[in-house]
N, C-alpha and C positions, 0 to 999 in steps of 0.2 A: 504494499500500499504506499503510494506516495506521500510526502508529508503534507501536500494541499489536501488530499482526501482525509488523511489523519485530522487535521485541524477542523475539516468539516464535521466530520463524524463526532468529535469532542465538543463542538459548539451545538450540535444539535442534539447530544445525550443529556443536556440539563439547562434549565433556564439561566443559570448564571455561570458556575463553576463545575465541573464534573466531581464527584465525590472522590475519585481515585486521585485526580491531581491535587484535591484539597489535602487529602491524607498524605500525599508525597511532599508537599510544601512543608506541612507541618512537621514531618519527621526530619527534613533537610534544614529547616530553619529555626524552628523552635528549641530544640534542645540545648543549645549554646546561649540562647537568649534566656531561657528558662532558668538554666543553671548559674548565669550571672544574676538574674534577679534574686534567685535563692541565697546568693552569696552577698548581694547587695542588702537584703534585709537583715540577714544576720549580722553584717558589718555595722548597720545603722543601729539596731536595737539590742545589740549585746550589751551595750552601757548599761540598760536596766538591771542585767543581772550583774554585772560587775558593780554596780552601786551597792549589792550587799556587803560587800567589803570595802569598796572605794570610799565612800562617803566618809566612813570611821578613818580609814588610814590616811586620807587627806583632808579630813575635818571640814568636810563639805556640809552646809545646810541644806535644806530640800529647796529653798530658794535657789542656791547657787546650782544645785543638780537640775532643777528645772530649767534655769536658763543655759545650763551645758547642753541639755537635752534639747531644747528649743532653738539655740543660735545657728544650730546645722542648718534649719529650715530657712533661715535669713541669707546664707550663702546661697542654699540649694535654689531660691527663687532667683537670685541675681544674674545666673549666666544661661537659664533656660532658653530664652527667646533668642539670644544670638546663637547659642549652640544649635537649637533645631532648625533655625533659618539657613545656618551653613552645611547643614546635613546632606542636602542633595548635592552641593558643588565639591565640599571637601571629601565626602564619601563617609557612608554609615560605618562601614568597617573601621575607619580610621578613629572617628569620634567614639564609639562604643567600646573600642579596645582601649584608647586612652582613658576613659573614664574607669572602666574595671583596674587599670594598672595603678590610676591615681588614688582612687579609694582605698584598695589593698594596702597600699603603702601608709596612707595616712591612719587607717585603722590600727595596723600594726605598729606605728609609731607612738600611737595613743597609751600604749603599754609602758612608755617611758615617763608620762607625765609625773611632776611632783607637786602640784598645786592647781589652784582654780584658774589662775592665767593661763598655764600650759593647756590645760584641759579644754577651755574656751577656744584658744587659738587652734587646736588641731581639730575640735568639732567644726569649727569655721570652715577648715580647709577641706574636711571631709564633705561638707556640703558642696563646696566649689566643685570638688572631683567629681561627685556623685550627680550634678545638675543636669548633664546632659543625656544621661542613661536612660531612665523610664520615659521622659517624653521623646526622646529620641526612638527607642524601641515603639512606642505608640504610632509614630510618624512612619517609621519603617514599615511596620505591618501593613499600614494602609497602601503601601506600594506594591503589595504581594498578594493580599486578600481582599476580594471584591467585598462591598457594603453587605451583600446579602448573606455573607458568611463571617460578618467580621466580629460578632457578639461571640461565636463559637472559639474562634482563634484567638481572641483577646480573653477568653474565660480560660482557655489552656494556658496561656500564658500567665494569668493573674495567679492560678492555683501555685506559682512559684512563691507568691507573699506569703500564702498560708504553710508552705512546706519550709520557707525560711523561719518563719514564726515557729513552726513546730521544731526544727532543728535548733533554733535558738534557745527555746523553751526546754526542751529535753536534753538538749546537748551542752548549753552553757552551765546549766548548774552543776553538772555531772563532772565537765571537764575542770572547772574551777574547783570544785571539791578535790578532784584526783590530783591536781596538779599544785595544790596550795603546799608550799612550803619547798617545792623540789628546787634544789639549787639554791635555797635560801630566798626563793621569789615568790611574792603572794600569788594565789590563783587568779585573781582578777588580771593581773599582769600578762600571765601565760594566756589565759581566755583572749584578749585582745590581739596578742602578737600572733597565737595559732589560728586564729579565726580570719586573720587579714591577710596571711601569705597566699592562701589559695586564689584570691581574686586577682592578684598579680600574675599568677601562672595563666590563669583562664584568660586574663587580657592578652598575653603574649600569644596564646593558641587561636583567639578568636578570628583573625584574618583568614585562616586556613579554611574556617567552617562557613563563614558569611559571604554573601554575593550583595553588591550594592543596588541591583534592580534586576528585573527579569530580562531586560536586554542583555545584560551582561553575563548570564547564567548559561555558561558551557555546559551544565549538567542537566539542563532541560532539552527535551527533543524539540525539533522544530514545530511540530504540530502541537506539542504540550506550550510551548512559548506562546504560539498564535492565540489559543484558547484561552491562555490566561489574560494575555493582553486586551483581547476582545472583551472578556468578563470584566476586567477592570473599568474599560471604557464605558460599558453599558450603564455603570452607576453615574456617569456625568452626562447628562442630557445636552451639555454645550460643546462637547468634544466630537470631532469629525470621527468616521469609523476608523481612519486610519492613521489619525494624528500621534504624533508622539506627545507625552506629558509635556505642558508647558512649563518652562523656567519659572521659579519663584519670582514674584515681584521684589523690587528691593526692599530691604529691612524696614526703613522708615514707612514707606508706602505700606506693606503689608501690616505693620503694627498700627498704623493709624486706622486702616480699613477694619482692622480685628476689634481695636477698641471703640468704634461708633456703634458695633453692633450690641444691641441689648441683651441679644441671647448669650454673648461672650460671657458677660458679668453674671447673668443668671447662672450658667453652668459653674463660673468660678465660684459664687457665693455657697451654692449647693455643694461645692467640693470642700468648701471651708468645715462645712459640718462633717463631711464623711472623713476629711483628715484629721479633725479634732477627735473623733471618735476613736478611730484606729490607733492613734498615736498616744492617746491618753491610756488605751489598754496596754499597748506595746511597753510604755516606759514606766506606768505606775501601778499596773496590776501587780507585780512581783513583790513591789514593796508593801502593798496592801494585805496581799495575802501573809506576808511576813509578820505584819502587825495583827492579824486574825490567829495566825497559827505561828507563835513565836518560837516555838521549838522544832518547827521544821526546817530540814535541810535545804539548801538551794537546788537539790536534784528534785526533791518532792514538790516542790514550788513549780519547778519548771515543767514537769511531767504533768500536772494539774492543768497548766496554762496552756498546755499543748491541744487539749482538747477541741476548742474552738477552731485552732487551725486544722485539725484532720476532718472535721465536718464541712469545713469550707472546700476542702480538696475534693470532696465526696459530691457535693450539692453545685458548686458554681458550673461546672461543664454542662451537665444536663439542663440546668435552667437557661444557661445561654443559647443551648441548641433550640430548646422550646422557644425561646423569644426569637431567635432568626426565623423560625416558621411562622410568626405571627407578629408581625411589626408592631402594629398598634399596641398589643399586648406588652411589647419589649419596653415602649415608652412609658407605659403605666407601672410596669414592675420596677424600672428605673428609679422612677421618682417615689413610688411606695417604699421602695426598699431605703432609699436616702432618707426619706422622712421618717420610716419606721426606726432607722438606727438612732436618730436623733431622739425621738420619743422614749425608746427602750432605755437610753442613758437617762432620760429625765426619770422614768419610773425607777430605775436602779439608785438615782441618786436620793429620790426619797425613802426607797427601803434602806438605804444605808444611814440615813438621818435615823430612822426608827431603830435600825439595829443596834447603833451606838449607843441609844438612850435607853432601850427597853429589851430588845431581843437577844442581845449578847452576840455570843460567837456564832450561833447558828444562823441569825438573823443576818450576820455579815458575811457568812459563808454563801448564804441564798444571793445576796447583793453581788458577789463576785461572779455568780453564775449569770446574773442578769446583765452584768457588765460586758461579760464575755458573748452574750447573745447579741449585743448592740454591735461588737466587733463583727460577729460573723455576718450580721446583716448587712452592715457596711462594706464588708470585704464581697460579699455576693453581688453587692450594687455596682461594684465599680466596673466590670467588663461592659454591663448592659449600658451604665452612665456614658462611658467613652465612645461605644457605639453609636448611641443617639446623638452624641455632639458631633462625631464625624458625618453623619447622615444628614444634618441640618446646616453644616458648615460648607461654603464654598471652598472646591477642591485648592484653589490656589492659596487659600488662606488656612487650610487645616493646619500644617504645621506650625505656623504662628499662633494660632489658636489655641492648640493643644497645649504648647508651651505657656502661654499666658494664663489659662485656666489652671494648669497644674501648679504654676508659679503663685497665683494669688491664692488657690485653694489649700496649698500647702502651707501658708502662713498659719492656718488652722493647727498646722503640727506644731508651730511654735507657740501660738496664742494658748492652745489648751494646755500644755504641760506647764507653761511658764506661771499661767493664772492657778491653775491647781497647786503648784509646788509654794505658790505665794500665800494662797488663802490657807493652806495647811501650816505655814509658819506664822500666821497672825495671832495664833495664841499659844502659850507655853505647851509644850510637849509634855512637860513632867506634870503640869495639872491635868490633861485630858487624857493621858495614856495610864495613869495610875488611878485604882490599883489594878484593874482589869483591861486586857488588851482591846475590848470592845469600845473602850473610851476613845482609842484612835479613830475609829471608823467615823465617828461624828464630825472629826477634823476633814476628813477626806469627803465626807458626806455632803457637807455644804457646798464645797466647791464642785463637785460633781452634779449636785442639783441646779445651781446657778449655770454652769455650762450647758447642760441638758436643756433647760429651758430656753437658752438663747439660740441652740442649734436647732430646736423644733420649730421656732418663730422664724429664722432664718429660711429654712427648707419650705416652710409654707408660703412664705412671702415671695420666693422667686418664681412659684408655679404660676403666677398671675402674667409673667412677662410673655408680651406678644412673640410668636415665632418658635417658642421653645416645644411647642406641640407640633410644629409643622411637620408634614410628610416628608420621607427621605427623597433625595433627589430622585427624579423618575428615572426609571430604565428604558433602555431603547428596546 
């Protein structure tokens, strides 16, 4: 069969992209990106477990730790837009590889910190190094997976966040406990060093596995490449059937065009809520669990917190596949899960206050479960959220808009931990945490309750923005 006949057969076998070709793309592109995201989450969040020893060793207050956790996101937001805009011209493989090498080196170097200043500096550097990876992958995937199957591809990639959380939860505590005192070095220093180095190695290997675009993919057959490019163009009604992807507009023009779109800011505000929920869970749940169960080892705490991560790996891909089959439901599911995550956090905060004042350890433990459910809801929403964003955004602005939404949205990763840490320190820990550990839960409860209310209102307000519920780009 000739290549032209193969292309015609592939195009006629499915309305968008042949399933076999979709599976091949997933196996060829997603493993290296997926593993990179796993390591990304581990290197970003292992500070929450290192804090079980680090805060005492370095004499850090909860306010200082919250600032160290959150300052990462200020740097993270700074470079995303220029990095994503440069990705088509510089090349995805170069940018993504450089990100992996950079954040691995910064994470490993954090094992050498001696106080608050050096910790803040390295966490800021870590944010700069990671800035281009996640939005870069989201943009990169739009160049390989048509909109009609984008939710499933994004969900498969996004499970790496849960696996990373699982690895960080189940492995960090155990590694820190096992290595504590080896060579006269504290366990948290070994933890940061040993979990940072694999990212450097993966960054060196990434150029061997990734290809910048379908046009350059020598591993695709001619018919497969034709079918893929045609399926990608179907999602853009403005594109000519055989037209090459247009070059991105200059950065200033693209940024201005993105900023004047109300939907850009609506998506960004929604993502503030999602980011706050997930990062409060990642950074503060281990400390909360330690307050509720003071005699538990870091290993036990990590294993308990791994439960929502495992559930997300099982639930997110089927949900996304269902959403791709029914686009209107996908939009409703994305909004509903984003709002549900914020509302669940509000409920958890109210329960947490009650636990601190009346229900004791049992109530506090139930609260931990509710906060975990909020994190799970937010994580399931993320691939649906990005798929809808990409569907209603003009193709020429997708890369810039992804970076803007992710930059602004991830400020919630700064605001949430910083506010929660500051609220925890507003009263004397000695007076509230004695004589029972449940007293500590009241401190956390007030902050979580306030943030939950704000996130629920924020999510509800953004749903009235015109164009947010617009249909995806029509297909040819």
